[in-house]
Structures are given as C-alpha cells and as structure tokens.
C-alpha positions as CSV (number, residue, x, y, z in Angstrom):
1,M,-22.8,3.7,-25.5
2,T,-19.1,4.4,-26.0
3,R,-16.2,3.1,-23.9
4,N,-14.1,5.3,-21.6
5,K,-11.2,5.9,-24.0
6,N,-8.8,5.9,-21.1
7,M,-9.4,2.1,-20.6
8,A,-7.7,1.5,-24.0
9,A,-4.5,3.3,-22.7
10,L,-4.0,0.7,-19.9
11,K,-1.5,-2.1,-20.3
12,A,-2.9,-5.3,-21.7
13,G,-3.5,-6.9,-18.3
14,Y,-3.4,-6.0,-14.7
15,L,-0.3,-7.5,-13.1
16,F,-1.9,-9.9,-10.5
17,P,-4.5,-11.4,-12.8
18,E,-1.7,-12.1,-15.3
19,V,0.3,-13.9,-12.6
20,A,-2.8,-15.9,-11.7
21,R,-3.4,-16.8,-15.4
22,R,0.1,-18.2,-15.8
23,R,-0.3,-20.1,-12.6
24,R,-3.5,-21.7,-13.8
25,A,-1.9,-22.6,-17.1
26,F,1.0,-24.3,-15.4
27,A,-1.4,-26.2,-13.0
28,E,-3.5,-27.4,-16.0
29,A,-0.3,-28.6,-17.8
30,H,1.0,-30.2,-14.6
31,P,-2.0,-31.5,-12.6
32,D,0.1,-33.3,-10.0
33,A,2.2,-30.2,-9.1
34,H,2.0,-28.8,-5.7
35,I,2.3,-25.1,-6.4
36,I,3.3,-22.7,-3.5
37,S,2.6,-19.0,-3.8
38,L,5.1,-16.4,-2.7
39,G,3.5,-13.9,-5.1
40,V,0.4,-11.9,-4.2
41,G,0.5,-10.1,-0.9
42,N,-2.6,-11.7,0.5
43,T,-2.7,-12.6,4.2
44,T,-3.1,-16.3,5.1
45,E,-3.3,-16.7,8.9
46,P,-6.6,-16.8,10.8
47,L,-7.9,-13.6,12.4
48,P,-6.6,-13.2,16.0
49,K,-9.1,-14.0,18.8
50,T,-9.8,-10.5,20.2
51,I,-10.3,-9.1,16.7
52,T,-12.6,-12.0,15.7
53,K,-14.7,-11.5,18.8
54,G,-15.1,-7.8,17.9
55,L,-16.4,-8.8,14.5
56,V,-18.8,-11.4,15.9
57,D,-20.1,-9.2,18.7
58,G,-20.5,-6.4,16.2
59,A,-22.6,-8.6,13.9
60,A,-24.7,-9.7,16.9
61,R,-25.4,-6.0,17.7
62,L,-27.1,-5.5,14.4
63,G,-29.7,-8.1,15.4
64,T,-30.9,-6.0,18.3
65,M,-33.1,-3.0,18.5
66,E,-30.7,-1.0,20.7
67,G,-27.5,-2.1,18.8
68,Y,-28.6,-1.6,15.2
69,V,-27.0,1.2,13.1
70,G,-27.2,2.0,9.4
71,Y,-25.0,4.3,7.3
72,T,-21.9,5.6,9.2
73,D,-20.6,7.9,6.4
74,E,-17.0,8.8,7.4
75,G,-16.9,6.1,10.1
76,F,-17.6,5.5,13.8
77,I,-16.4,8.6,15.7
78,E,-14.9,6.4,18.4
79,L,-12.9,4.5,15.8
80,R,-11.7,7.7,14.2
81,Q,-10.6,9.0,17.6
82,K,-8.9,5.7,18.5
83,I,-7.0,5.8,15.2
84,S,-5.8,9.3,16.0
85,E,-4.7,8.2,19.5
86,V,-2.9,5.0,18.5
87,Y,-1.3,6.0,15.2
88,Y,-0.9,9.8,15.4
89,K,-0.5,10.5,19.2
90,G,-3.8,12.4,19.0
91,Q,-2.6,15.1,16.7
92,F,-5.7,14.8,14.4
93,S,-9.3,15.5,15.2
94,A,-11.8,12.7,14.4
95,D,-13.2,14.5,11.4
96,E,-9.7,14.6,9.8
97,I,-9.7,10.8,9.7
98,F,-12.0,9.1,7.1
99,V,-12.7,5.4,7.6
100,S,-13.1,3.4,4.4
101,D,-13.2,0.0,2.8
102,G,-9.4,-0.1,2.3
103,A,-6.3,1.8,1.2
104,K,-6.5,0.7,-2.4
105,C,-10.1,1.9,-2.7
106,D,-9.2,5.3,-1.2
107,I,-6.3,5.7,-3.6
108,G,-8.7,5.3,-6.5
109,R,-11.2,7.8,-5.1
110,L,-8.5,10.3,-4.1
111,Q,-7.7,10.8,-7.8
112,I,-11.1,12.3,-8.3
113,L,-10.0,15.3,-6.2
114,F,-7.4,16.4,-8.7
115,G,-9.0,15.6,-12.1
116,S,-7.3,14.6,-15.4
117,A,-5.2,17.7,-15.9
118,V,-2.9,17.0,-12.9
119,S,0.7,15.8,-13.3
120,I,1.6,12.6,-11.5
121,A,5.0,11.7,-10.1
122,V,5.3,8.1,-8.9
123,Q,8.1,5.9,-7.5
124,D,9.3,3.3,-10.0
125,P,8.8,0.5,-9.3
126,S,5.4,1.0,-7.5
127,Y,2.1,-0.6,-6.7
128,P,0.2,-0.6,-10.0
129,V,-3.0,1.2,-8.8
130,Y,-1.1,4.6,-8.7
131,V,-0.5,4.6,-12.4
132,D,-3.4,2.5,-13.6
133,G,-5.9,4.6,-11.6
134,S,-4.4,7.8,-13.0
135,I,-4.7,6.6,-16.5
136,I,-8.3,5.6,-16.0
137,M,-8.9,9.2,-14.8
138,G,-7.4,10.5,-18.0
139,V,-4.1,11.8,-16.6
140,Q,-1.6,12.4,-19.4
141,N,1.5,13.6,-17.6
142,I,3.1,10.8,-15.5
143,S,6.7,11.1,-14.3
144,F,8.4,7.9,-13.2
145,L,11.0,8.4,-10.4
146,P,13.5,5.4,-10.6
147,C,14.2,3.8,-7.3
148,T,17.0,1.2,-7.8
149,A,20.1,0.0,-6.1
150,K,22.0,2.9,-7.7
151,N,20.2,5.5,-5.6
152,N,19.5,3.3,-2.6
153,Y,15.9,3.0,-3.7
154,F,15.1,6.6,-3.0
155,P,14.2,8.9,-6.0
156,D,15.8,12.0,-7.3
157,L,13.4,14.6,-5.9
158,S,14.6,17.3,-8.4
159,A,12.8,15.3,-11.0
160,I,9.4,15.9,-9.4
161,P,7.4,18.4,-11.5
162,A,5.9,21.5,-9.9
163,N,2.2,21.4,-9.0
164,S,2.1,17.6,-9.2
165,L,0.5,14.8,-7.2
166,V,3.3,12.6,-5.7
167,Y,2.7,9.0,-4.8
168,F,5.1,7.7,-2.2
169,C,4.9,4.3,-0.4
170,S,7.0,3.5,2.7
171,P,7.7,0.6,3.4
172,N,7.6,0.4,-0.4
173,N,5.6,-2.2,-2.2
174,P,7.3,-3.9,-4.1
175,T,10.9,-3.2,-3.0
176,G,10.5,-3.3,0.8
177,A,12.7,-0.2,1.1
178,V,11.8,2.2,4.0
179,A,12.5,5.9,3.8
180,T,14.4,7.5,6.7
181,K,13.3,10.7,8.5
182,E,15.9,12.7,6.6
183,Q,14.6,11.4,3.3
184,L,11.0,12.1,4.1
185,K,11.9,15.6,5.3
186,A,13.5,16.2,1.9
187,L,10.3,14.9,0.3
188,V,8.1,17.2,2.3
189,D,10.4,20.2,1.7
190,T,10.4,19.5,-2.0
191,A,6.6,19.2,-2.1
192,R,6.1,22.5,-0.2
193,A,8.5,24.3,-2.4
194,K,7.0,23.0,-5.6
195,G,3.3,23.2,-4.7
196,C,2.9,19.4,-4.7
197,I,0.6,17.2,-2.7
198,I,1.9,13.9,-1.5
199,I,-0.3,10.8,-1.2
200,F,1.6,8.8,1.3
201,D,0.8,5.1,1.3
202,A,1.6,3.7,4.8
203,A,-0.2,0.4,4.5
204,Y,2.9,-1.6,5.5
205,S,4.0,0.6,8.4
206,C,3.1,-2.1,10.9
207,F,6.1,-4.1,9.8
208,I,8.7,-1.4,10.7
209,R,10.8,-2.7,13.5
210,D,13.7,-0.2,13.4
211,A,12.6,2.6,15.8
212,S,14.6,5.2,13.9
213,L,12.4,4.8,10.8
214,P,9.2,6.8,10.5
215,K,5.9,5.0,10.2
216,S,3.9,8.1,9.2
217,I,4.6,11.1,6.9
218,F,3.1,13.2,9.7
219,E,6.2,12.5,11.8
220,I,7.8,15.1,9.6
221,E,7.3,18.9,10.3
222,G,5.3,20.6,7.6
223,A,3.6,17.5,6.3
224,K,0.2,18.6,7.3
225,E,0.4,21.4,4.7
226,C,1.3,19.1,1.8
227,A,0.3,15.4,2.5
228,I,-2.5,12.9,2.7
229,E,-1.9,9.6,4.3
230,V,-3.6,6.3,3.4
231,Q,-3.6,3.4,5.9
232,S,-5.1,0.0,6.2
233,F,-6.1,-2.9,8.6
234,S,-5.5,-5.4,5.8
235,K,-2.0,-6.6,6.7
236,P,-1.8,-6.1,10.5
237,A,-5.2,-7.4,11.4
238,G,-5.7,-9.8,8.5
239,F,-8.5,-7.7,7.0
240,T,-7.7,-8.3,3.3
241,G,-11.1,-9.9,2.9
242,V,-12.9,-7.9,5.7
243,R,-11.9,-4.6,4.1
244,L,-11.2,-1.6,6.4
245,G,-8.8,1.3,6.1
246,W,-8.6,5.0,6.6
247,T,-7.3,8.2,5.1
248,V,-6.0,11.3,7.0
249,V,-6.7,14.6,5.3
250,P,-5.4,17.5,7.5
251,K,-7.5,20.7,7.5
252,E,-4.4,22.7,6.9
253,L,-4.0,21.1,3.4
254,R,-5.0,23.4,0.6
255,Y,-4.6,23.3,-3.2
256,T,-1.5,25.2,-4.2
257,V,0.0,26.6,-7.4
258,V,3.6,27.5,-7.9
259,S,3.6,30.6,-10.2
260,T,6.5,32.1,-12.1
261,G,9.3,32.9,-9.8
262,S,8.7,29.9,-7.6
263,T,6.0,31.8,-5.6
264,T,3.5,29.4,-4.0
265,E,-0.1,30.5,-4.0
266,T,-3.0,28.8,-2.2
267,T,-6.6,28.6,-3.3
268,G,-9.6,29.2,-1.0
269,A,-10.8,25.6,-1.2
270,T,-9.4,23.0,1.3
271,V,-8.7,19.4,0.2
272,H,-10.4,18.3,3.4
273,S,-13.8,19.8,2.4
274,D,-13.6,18.4,-1.1
275,W,-12.7,14.9,0.2
276,N,-15.6,15.1,2.7
277,R,-17.9,15.8,-0.2
278,I,-16.5,13.0,-2.3
279,M,-16.9,10.5,0.5
280,G,-20.4,11.6,1.2
281,T,-21.4,11.5,-2.5
282,L,-19.7,8.3,-3.7
283,F,-19.4,6.3,-0.5
284,N,-21.7,5.4,2.3
285,G,-19.2,4.2,4.9
286,A,-17.3,1.1,5.7
287,S,-19.0,-2.0,7.0
288,N,-20.2,-1.5,10.5
289,I,-19.1,-5.0,11.4
290,A,-15.7,-4.3,10.0
291,Q,-15.5,-1.1,12.1
292,W,-16.3,-3.0,15.3
293,G,-13.5,-5.4,14.4
294,G,-11.2,-2.4,13.9
295,L,-12.1,-1.1,17.3
296,A,-11.2,-4.5,18.8
297,A,-7.9,-4.4,16.8
298,L,-7.0,-1.1,18.4
299,S,-7.6,-2.3,22.0
300,S,-4.4,-3.1,23.9
301,E,-5.1,-6.9,23.4
302,G,-5.8,-6.3,19.7
303,Q,-2.6,-4.3,19.2
304,A,-0.6,-7.1,20.7
305,E,-2.2,-9.6,18.4
306,M,-1.6,-7.5,15.3
307,K,2.1,-7.2,16.3
308,G,2.3,-11.0,16.7
309,L,0.7,-11.5,13.3
310,C,3.2,-9.1,11.6
311,D,6.1,-10.7,13.4
312,Y,5.0,-14.1,12.0
313,Y,5.1,-12.7,8.4
314,L,8.4,-11.0,9.1
315,G,9.7,-14.4,10.2
316,N,8.7,-15.8,6.8
317,A,10.5,-12.9,5.1
318,A,13.7,-13.6,7.0
319,I,13.7,-17.2,5.8
320,I,13.1,-16.1,2.2
321,R,15.8,-13.5,2.2
322,S,18.3,-15.8,3.9
323,T,17.7,-18.5,1.3
324,L,18.2,-16.1,-1.6
325,E,21.3,-14.5,-0.1
326,T,22.8,-17.9,0.5
327,K,22.5,-18.4,-3.2
328,G,24.4,-15.1,-3.8
329,I,21.3,-13.2,-4.9
330,Q,21.3,-9.6,-3.9
331,C,18.1,-8.6,-1.9
332,I,16.6,-5.8,0.0
333,G,13.4,-5.8,2.1
334,G,12.2,-8.5,4.4
335,D,13.5,-6.8,7.6
336,N,11.0,-3.9,8.0
337,A,8.6,-5.0,5.3
338,P,6.9,-8.3,4.2
339,Y,8.4,-8.2,0.7
340,V,11.9,-9.3,-0.5
341,W,13.1,-7.6,-3.7
342,A,15.6,-9.9,-5.4
343,K,17.9,-8.7,-8.2
344,F,18.6,-10.8,-11.3
345,P,20.9,-8.6,-13.4
346,G,20.4,-8.7,-17.1
347,R,17.5,-11.1,-16.9
348,D,13.9,-10.5,-18.1
349,S,11.8,-10.7,-14.9
350,W,9.0,-12.6,-16.6
351,D,11.5,-15.1,-17.8
352,V,12.8,-15.5,-14.2
353,F,9.2,-15.8,-13.0
354,N,8.5,-18.6,-15.5
355,E,11.8,-20.4,-14.6
356,I,11.1,-20.4,-10.9
357,L,7.5,-21.6,-11.5
358,E,8.7,-24.4,-13.8
359,K,11.7,-25.6,-11.8
360,C,10.5,-25.0,-8.3
361,Q,6.7,-24.9,-8.6
362,V,6.8,-21.6,-6.7
363,V,4.8,-18.5,-7.8
364,T,6.5,-15.1,-7.4
365,T,5.8,-11.6,-8.9
366,P,7.9,-10.2,-11.8
367,G,9.4,-6.8,-11.1
368,A,8.6,-5.5,-14.5
369,G,4.9,-5.5,-13.6
370,F,5.6,-2.7,-11.1
371,G,7.2,-0.4,-13.6
372,P,10.2,0.0,-15.9
373,A,12.7,0.1,-13.1
374,G,11.4,-3.2,-11.9
375,E,12.9,-5.1,-14.8
376,G,15.5,-7.6,-13.7
377,Y,13.9,-8.0,-10.3
378,I,11.5,-10.5,-8.6
379,R,9.3,-9.8,-5.6
380,F,8.9,-12.5,-3.0
381,S,5.9,-12.2,-0.7
382,A,6.2,-13.4,2.9
383,F,2.4,-13.9,3.2
384,G,2.0,-17.6,3.6
385,H,1.9,-20.5,6.0
386,R,5.3,-21.1,7.6
387,K,5.5,-24.7,6.4
388,D,4.7,-23.6,2.8
389,V,7.4,-20.9,3.0
390,E,10.0,-23.4,4.3
391,E,9.1,-25.9,1.6
392,A,9.3,-23.2,-1.1
393,C,12.7,-22.1,0.2
394,K,13.9,-25.7,0.0
395,R,12.9,-25.8,-3.6
396,L,14.5,-22.5,-4.4
397,G,17.8,-24.0,-3.2
398,C,17.7,-26.0,-6.5
399,F,17.0,-22.9,-8.6
C-alpha cells in the first residue's frame, strides 16, 4: 500500500500541534511554571443555560419511542429554516443550507467539489486548513494574496487568477481584520468577472459589533452567483467540542469558465447538486443532539446568551490589545474579532513566540505559521478565563 504522495508535500508539522509540542517541552523543563495560553482559539467558558438545556432535552428525546431519530443527512429542516431566518433574513430555502459537524470539516469536504486541477487563491496570512487541505487534494497552483499593514490587510484582487477557488475569511483568522461592504463588493465583482468561486469563511461574524461591517458575503449583490458561505456554532455557542456548523450553497451557483476574450461561460451542473451528492455520500449528518442544541441557540434566549458569550471574549481581547499598545506594539483586531494581531518588525515570529513563553510563561501563536506574510507577527487569542487573561497581560508588561 502506497502513501498519498501529497502528504509529503505538506510542511513538517501542522501549526497548532507544533505550538502544543513547544509548550509541553517548556512545561517539562519548568515543572513549577504556571503556563497561560493565549494561543489556540478554543473556547473556555461553560455552555449557556438555554443552550445546555437544548442539548440535554435533545439527548433525553433519543431515549423515547416518539422522540428517537436516526440519520438526518443535511440536517433538521427546522434548524435549516431557523438559520436562514436568523442569519440571512430568510433569503435561502432550507435545502440551500447544509448542517454539518463544523466549518473546518466542511472546508475540507468542499475541496472535493473542485478536484486537484483547480487553482487556489488564498489570503496570506490565513487559517492553515485552506492551504493544507488543498495540498492534500493534490492542488498544484496556489496563489498567496498578501494582507499586511501596507494594504490595510485587504489583498490586491488583480492578483486573483481566472477560474480559481478563492478562500476569504472575515473577520480574518489570524489578523482580526474585517472587510467592508465596499471591499466585499470588489471581491464579488472580481470573482464574477474572472469566473471564480469564493469560499467565504464567516465563522467569526458573531464578533462584529460595527453595524457598518458585513457579517455575510450574501449581503453583497451578486454573491449568490459566485460564493459559498461556511459558518459555525463553535465560537458563539461554545460548540468547539460539541461540533455544529453549516454551509450555504445557493442554487444559482454554477461552475464557470472564463474563455479567451474574458467571456464567462457556465456549465450545466450546479454546485448545489454536487454538494448535495457529496454530503449524502461522505457524510450522514451532524449529531442530532448537537442540532437540538443549535435550535436552542437560535431561540431569542439563546441568541442573547451567544451575544453575551462573544462580548465576554471581546472584553478579553480589549484587555490584550490595550496591554500591547501601551507597550508601543502595533496591533489590529480585538474590536470586531477575538484575535489581536501584533507586529514585531524585523523579528522571527517563532523567536518572539519562544521569548514570550520563556519570559512570561504565556503561549501565543507565531504569525509565520499562517503563511509567509505572517512573519514578524504574533497572534494573541482572547479565548480564556478573564482572570487568566488579566494575569497574562500583567506578565506581558515585563516583556
């Protein structure tokens, strides 16, 4: 049996396991150290009461004859309808929303739609699964679109190749930058002109507090013809371990090709029908218990609880950013996103990571792990208990 040759093309180690390995090594060498993590974006606070009750009641239903259900394929229809109502003002039918076990899982499965011959364009820096998942699929053509302070963390759209798959995350992980409506309109216009499809990762939209900033790509006219949106309950509801998300695939979305002379041609197949086939073939639906928790989260009480949970983490982010800026460190994020992206000009980001760990006993994430343009930056995560965040920031004062 031979190995998938594409695995050998991956970097030596996935970013977050490498961060964990270095933390363990430090802990073993310093057994009395109290290490605080501002690294991985993993939620820490207990599930809110209404949402917990939804999960518990859902589990209890499975123990009754009248309440038991098995496979749910694309998800409970009432959950899909509620997602459309709450997040998209009812503009999508239930069968355009596919409930899953999380945004990251869907991003990996979505790549199957397009095969190995597709060209990829990705924000740089970006969440590692976009690039690593593409490499595992055998994709050879990957274009990195730098997003740095020089371009206000929004890429040069002219660099996007025609007929490519464009990964775009807003609020961005890791930078915390949020695209404006004008910027997303330019992205949609570019995708339509070049025959591209956008995979829009909106997993952190719940943290946007500026009403002028879009939370969904579908707030932009024309997006239904060129975009797929991936979303998640992980951060707003604390479902990082429960696992529940969804993907919106509009029925208007078709495979396109830009031919010579910039003429866009569409094929007969719809992306929606192919995605429906992939989900039916490779996935048997999200946990029914998790879906009942999702329905509780989308009740009026649950929505209020989710906002409160996000506000808590944004409070942490404000403390972190204020601490860093007081030290004269340039930052973005932390206002409409749970990540603070801190600039250390001329420094190797892994060296900065090691120095903060050794001097402050605080774990962060080196920007270089998110792509070439991340070199010289550190990502600070606001996911943590308030007392730990405050203690970590006291220690950072000595850095």
